[in-house]
C-alpha positions as CSV (number, residue, x, y, z in Angstrom):
1,M,-1.9,46.2,-14.5
2,N,-4.7,44.2,-15.4
3,A,-2.2,42.3,-18.3
4,I,0.5,42.1,-15.6
5,A,-1.9,40.5,-13.2
6,N,-3.3,37.9,-15.3
7,V,0.4,36.5,-15.8
8,T,2.0,36.6,-12.8
9,P,2.1,33.3,-11.3
10,P,0.7,32.4,-7.3
11,W,4.3,31.8,-5.9
12,G,5.6,34.9,-7.5
13,T,8.8,34.0,-8.9
14,K,11.4,30.9,-9.8
15,G,13.6,32.5,-7.6
16,K,11.3,32.3,-4.2
17,V,10.7,28.5,-5.3
18,N,14.2,27.7,-5.6
19,K,14.8,29.2,-2.4
20,A,12.4,27.3,-0.5
21,G,14.3,24.3,-2.1
22,V,17.4,25.7,-0.9
23,Q,16.3,26.0,2.8
24,I,14.5,22.5,2.7
25,R,17.6,20.7,1.3
26,A,19.7,22.5,4.1
27,G,16.8,21.4,6.9
28,E,16.0,24.6,7.8
29,L,12.6,25.9,8.6
30,L,10.9,27.9,5.3
31,S,9.4,31.4,6.4
32,D,6.0,31.8,5.4
33,E,6.8,33.4,2.3
34,E,9.4,30.3,1.2
35,A,6.4,27.9,2.6
36,N,4.1,29.6,0.5
37,A,6.2,29.9,-2.4
38,F,6.2,26.1,-2.4
39,E,2.9,25.4,-1.8
40,S,1.2,27.3,-4.4
41,W,3.8,26.2,-6.9
42,R,2.8,22.8,-5.9
43,A,-0.9,23.8,-5.9
44,G,-0.2,24.8,-9.7
45,H,0.7,21.4,-11.2
46,S,-2.8,20.5,-9.5
47,Y,-4.6,23.0,-12.0
48,V,-2.5,22.2,-15.0
49,L,-2.9,18.4,-14.6
50,N,-6.9,19.6,-14.5
51,T,-6.4,21.3,-17.7
52,F,-4.5,19.2,-19.5
53,K,-7.0,16.4,-18.8
54,P,-9.0,16.9,-21.7
55,L,-6.2,16.8,-24.1
56,L,-5.3,13.2,-23.0
57,W,-8.6,12.0,-22.6
58,S,-9.9,12.7,-26.3
59,R,-7.1,11.1,-27.8
60,T,-7.1,8.1,-25.3
61,R,-10.6,7.9,-25.8
62,G,-12.1,4.2,-27.8
63,K,-8.5,2.6,-27.3
64,E,-7.4,0.0,-25.1
65,I,-5.2,2.5,-22.5
66,I,-5.2,3.0,-19.1
67,V,-4.8,6.6,-18.3
68,A,-4.4,8.4,-14.8
69,Q,-3.0,11.4,-13.1
70,R,-1.3,12.5,-10.2
71,L,0.7,15.3,-8.2
72,K,3.8,14.6,-6.6
73,R,3.8,14.0,-2.8
74,R,5.3,16.4,-0.8
75,S,7.7,14.0,0.9
76,T,8.6,12.3,-2.6
77,I,9.9,16.2,-3.5
78,I,12.0,16.5,-0.3
79,D,13.8,13.1,-0.6
80,K,14.5,13.8,-4.3
81,L,16.0,17.2,-3.6
82,F,18.6,15.7,-1.4
83,R,19.1,12.5,-3.8
84,E,19.7,15.3,-6.7
85,P,21.4,18.4,-4.9
86,G,22.5,19.7,-8.0
87,M,18.6,20.3,-8.7
88,E,16.8,23.5,-8.4
89,L,13.5,23.0,-7.2
90,A,11.6,24.8,-10.0
91,R,13.3,22.8,-12.5
92,M,11.7,19.9,-11.3
93,D,9.5,18.5,-14.3
94,D,7.5,15.5,-12.8
95,I,5.4,17.2,-9.8
96,A,2.3,16.9,-12.1
97,G,2.3,13.2,-13.7
98,C,0.2,11.6,-16.1
99,R,0.3,7.6,-17.0
100,L,-0.8,5.7,-19.7
101,I,-0.4,2.2,-20.0
102,F,-1.1,0.1,-23.1
103,K,-1.5,-3.3,-23.6
104,D,1.6,-4.1,-26.0
105,I,5.1,-2.3,-27.5
106,N,3.0,-1.2,-30.8
107,S,0.3,-0.2,-29.2
108,L,2.3,2.2,-26.9
109,A,4.7,3.0,-29.9
110,E,1.8,3.9,-32.2
111,F,-0.3,6.1,-29.8
112,R,3.2,8.2,-29.4
113,K,3.9,8.8,-33.0
114,E,0.2,10.1,-33.3
115,F,0.1,12.4,-30.0
116,H,3.4,13.6,-31.6
117,R,1.6,14.7,-34.7
118,S,-1.0,16.2,-33.0
119,R,-1.5,20.3,-32.8
120,F,-1.4,21.5,-29.3
121,N,0.5,24.4,-27.9
122,H,2.3,22.3,-25.2
123,K,5.6,21.9,-26.4
124,L,8.4,19.1,-25.6
125,R,11.1,20.6,-23.3
126,H,13.5,18.2,-25.2
127,E,14.1,18.1,-29.1
128,N,15.0,14.9,-29.1
129,P,11.4,12.9,-28.0
130,D,13.7,9.6,-26.9
131,K,15.7,11.6,-24.6
132,Y,14.1,9.6,-21.4
133,N,13.4,6.4,-23.5
134,Y,14.0,4.0,-20.8
135,I,12.9,0.9,-23.6
136,L,15.3,1.7,-25.9
137,K,17.9,2.1,-23.4
138,P,16.7,0.8,-20.0
139,K,17.8,2.2,-16.7
140,D,20.2,-0.1,-14.6
141,S,17.9,-0.7,-12.1
142,G,15.6,-2.5,-14.8
143,Y,13.1,0.1,-15.2
144,R,11.7,0.4,-18.6
145,G,9.3,2.9,-20.2
146,V,9.6,6.4,-22.2
147,H,8.8,10.0,-20.5
148,E,8.3,12.5,-21.8
149,I,8.4,16.0,-20.6
150,Y,5.8,18.9,-22.0
151,I,5.9,22.9,-21.1
152,Y,2.2,24.0,-20.3
153,N,1.1,26.5,-22.5
154,V,-2.4,28.1,-22.8
155,N,-3.3,31.1,-24.0
156,T,-6.3,31.8,-21.5
157,D,-6.1,35.0,-19.1
158,F,-6.0,33.0,-15.5
159,G,-4.7,29.8,-17.3
160,R,-1.5,31.8,-18.4
161,R,-0.2,32.3,-14.8
162,F,0.7,28.7,-15.0
163,N,2.7,28.9,-18.6
164,G,6.1,27.1,-18.2
165,L,5.4,24.7,-15.5
166,Y,5.6,21.1,-16.3
167,I,3.9,17.9,-16.9
168,E,5.5,14.8,-17.1
169,M,3.8,11.7,-19.3
170,Q,4.7,8.1,-18.4
171,F,4.4,5.3,-21.0
172,R,4.3,2.4,-19.9
173,T,3.4,-1.6,-21.4
174,L,1.3,-4.0,-18.7
175,C,4.2,-5.8,-18.2
176,Q,6.4,-2.9,-17.5
177,H,4.2,-1.3,-15.1
178,A,3.9,-4.9,-13.1
179,W,7.2,-4.7,-13.0
180,A,7.5,-1.0,-11.3
181,T,4.2,-1.6,-9.2
182,A,6.1,-4.8,-7.6
183,V,9.3,-2.5,-7.1
184,E,7.4,0.3,-5.4
185,V,5.4,-2.2,-3.4
186,V,8.7,-4.0,-1.6
187,S,10.3,-0.2,-1.5
188,R,7.3,0.7,1.2
189,V,6.6,-2.7,2.8
190,T,10.1,-3.4,3.8
191,E,13.7,-1.6,4.6
192,N,14.9,-2.0,0.9
193,Q,14.1,0.4,-1.2
194,P,15.3,-0.9,-4.8
195,K,13.6,2.1,-6.6
196,F,16.1,4.2,-4.9
197,N,19.1,2.3,-5.2
198,R,18.9,1.6,-1.0
199,G,18.8,-1.6,0.9
200,D,20.1,-5.0,0.6
201,D,22.0,-4.8,-3.3
202,R,20.2,-8.7,-4.2
203,H,16.8,-6.9,-3.6
204,R,18.0,-4.7,-6.7
205,E,19.5,-7.3,-8.8
206,F,16.6,-9.8,-8.0
207,F,14.3,-6.6,-10.0
208,R,17.5,-6.6,-12.6
209,L,17.2,-9.9,-13.5
210,A,12.9,-9.8,-13.2
211,S,13.2,-7.0,-15.8
212,E,15.2,-9.1,-18.2
213,I,12.9,-12.1,-18.0
214,L,9.7,-9.9,-18.6
215,A,12.0,-7.9,-22.1
216,R,12.6,-10.9,-23.3
217,T,9.4,-13.1,-23.0
218,E,6.9,-10.5,-22.8
219,E,8.4,-8.0,-25.6
220,N,11.1,-10.2,-27.7
221,L,13.2,-7.4,-26.3
222,T,16.4,-7.2,-23.7
223,S,17.1,-5.0,-20.8
224,C,20.1,-4.5,-18.1
225,R,21.0,-8.1,-18.1
226,S,21.6,-8.8,-22.0
227,N,24.5,-10.4,-21.5
228,L,23.2,-13.5,-19.7
229,S,21.9,-16.3,-21.2
230,D,18.6,-17.7,-20.9
231,H,19.4,-20.5,-19.3
232,E,22.2,-18.2,-17.2
233,L,19.1,-16.0,-16.3
234,C,16.8,-18.4,-15.0
235,K,19.1,-20.1,-12.8
236,M,20.5,-16.6,-11.6
237,F,16.8,-15.5,-10.9
238,K,16.0,-18.8,-8.8
239,K,19.5,-18.8,-6.4
240,L,19.0,-15.1,-5.5
241,D,15.1,-15.4,-5.1
242,S,15.9,-18.9,-2.7
243,E,18.2,-16.2,-0.5
244,I,15.7,-13.4,-0.4
245,N,12.0,-15.2,-1.2
246,V,10.6,-12.0,-2.5
247,M,8.5,-13.7,-4.7
248,R,7.5,-16.0,-1.5
249,F,6.9,-12.3,0.1
250,L,4.3,-11.1,-2.6
251,R,2.5,-14.3,-2.8
252,T,1.2,-13.8,0.8
253,L,1.3,-10.0,0.6
254,P,-3.1,-9.4,0.6
255,V,-4.3,-7.0,-1.8
256,I,-6.1,-4.5,-0.5
257,E,-9.9,-5.1,-2.0
258,Q,-11.6,-1.7,-2.4
259,A,-14.2,-1.4,-4.9
260,S,-15.5,2.5,-5.5
261,R,-17.6,4.6,-7.9
262,I,-15.5,7.3,-7.5
263,K,-13.1,8.7,-10.3
264,N,-12.0,12.1,-9.8
265,N,-10.8,14.2,-7.1
266,V,-9.7,11.2,-5.3
267,V,-7.1,11.4,-2.7
268,L,-5.8,7.7,-2.0
269,Q,-4.4,7.4,1.7
270,L,-2.5,4.2,2.5
271,S,-1.6,4.6,6.5
272,I,1.5,2.6,7.9
273,T,-0.3,0.2,9.3
274,G,-1.8,-0.8,5.7
275,K,-5.2,0.7,5.6
276,L,-6.2,2.1,3.0
277,I,-8.3,5.3,3.0
278,L,-10.0,7.0,0.0
279,H,-10.9,10.7,0.4
280,K,-13.3,12.1,-2.5
281,Y,-13.6,16.1,-3.3
282,S,-16.3,17.8,-5.7
283,N,-13.6,19.7,-7.4
284,I,-9.9,20.1,-8.0
285,D,-9.2,23.1,-5.5
286,S,-11.2,21.6,-2.8
287,A,-9.0,18.0,-3.3
288,T,-5.5,20.2,-3.3
289,E,-6.5,21.5,-0.3
290,G,-7.7,18.5,1.2
291,Y,-4.3,16.6,0.0
292,F,-2.4,18.9,1.4
293,N,-4.1,19.0,4.9
294,L,-3.6,15.5,5.0
295,E,-0.2,15.2,4.2
296,K,0.4,17.8,7.3
297,Q,-2.0,15.9,9.7
298,N,-0.4,12.1,8.6
299,P,3.1,12.8,8.0
300,D,3.8,9.2,8.2
301,D,1.2,7.8,5.8
302,D,1.7,7.3,1.9
303,I,-1.1,10.2,0.4
304,V,-1.4,10.8,-3.5
305,L,-4.0,13.0,-5.3
306,V,-5.3,11.0,-8.4
307,R,-7.4,11.0,-11.3
308,A,-8.5,8.5,-14.2
309,K,-11.4,7.5,-16.1
310,T,-12.7,5.1,-13.8
311,F,-12.2,3.9,-9.8
312,G,-10.9,0.5,-11.9
313,D,-8.3,2.9,-13.4
314,I,-7.1,3.9,-10.6
315,R,-6.4,0.5,-8.8
316,S,-4.7,-0.2,-11.9
317,A,-2.5,2.6,-12.9
318,Y,-1.2,2.7,-9.1
319,R,-1.4,-1.0,-7.9
320,N,1.1,-0.1,-5.7
321,Y,-1.6,1.5,-2.8
322,F,-3.5,-1.6,-3.4
323,Q,-0.8,-4.2,-2.9
324,N,-1.4,-5.8,-5.9
325,T,1.8,-7.5,-7.5
326,N,-0.4,-10.5,-8.9
327,E,0.2,-9.3,-12.3
328,F,3.9,-9.3,-12.4
329,I,4.1,-12.6,-10.2
330,K,2.1,-14.2,-12.9
331,Y,4.4,-12.5,-15.8
332,I,7.4,-13.7,-14.2
333,E,6.3,-17.7,-13.5
334,A,5.3,-17.7,-16.9
335,G,8.3,-15.9,-18.3
336,I,10.8,-18.3,-16.5
337,K,8.7,-21.5,-17.7
338,K,8.9,-20.2,-21.5
339,L,12.9,-19.3,-21.3
340,E,13.4,-23.0,-20.1
341,K,11.0,-24.6,-22.2
342,S,13.1,-22.8,-25.4
343,K,16.0,-24.4,-23.8
């Protein structure tokens, strides 16, 4: 009986988790059993992140790599269920997320190569490690980066209960991250949401063109507008920005300046008024409980549980919570100058 108890997950079965997802998608209230399955399944990913951390940090030690982790927000999970009606909740593979940010493409590629050679029990969900390589094949939105999904697998008595959960690893360069941050900020503080293909299509096209500018000038690559000449690219970007004024908006957006020494078990709470509140917890269990309570008490706020080596890394990896798009502005301005000079 003990062996069975050790491997039984807190949420019971995947079927219970999927049933909760069906109820959420239908707009129906969850029963106590379904609510417990959903919340304990989500909390299990917090444990997975906590135990995956030493593996990740040991392999990035001494390297110029920003590493951070986050647990996917409840509201974002629900939104994804509605955006992807065919997805079963238990198969959603980005609840536990690790973000690695590199100074350039070569550093990113070399780390991935080394990481794939490493020996550990966690396995890639897909045989092809480039299945979600959006640098080789950028998304139509202009998003670039590499995602890899690992299946959690450990041999400890307690940890075996969480085997089979997914961990998403995101690999981005600094300029790719700057682009993604700007998209996040615009999606959060305006009525347009280019990240989710909502709102004015001109905002989506703005970020497609911006992605192309960054790919060409920072990484000698192309993105989703590779058919345009340098001259056409700059002309279209400037014309579009003169209509919707995204660059001016980002330049005038105040950066939330907040410093701290905390780095682990941190909940970032960005209120609808734009105030950023930091919550620190002594351990991951209390942080997860506090995180879930804050979500329930403040359903309109943007709240996330994060971990990193330093608070500076938290600020860098989650610039959108600090409304910091300065790097994106610098990259775009320098990129346009470079393209126009080459002409």
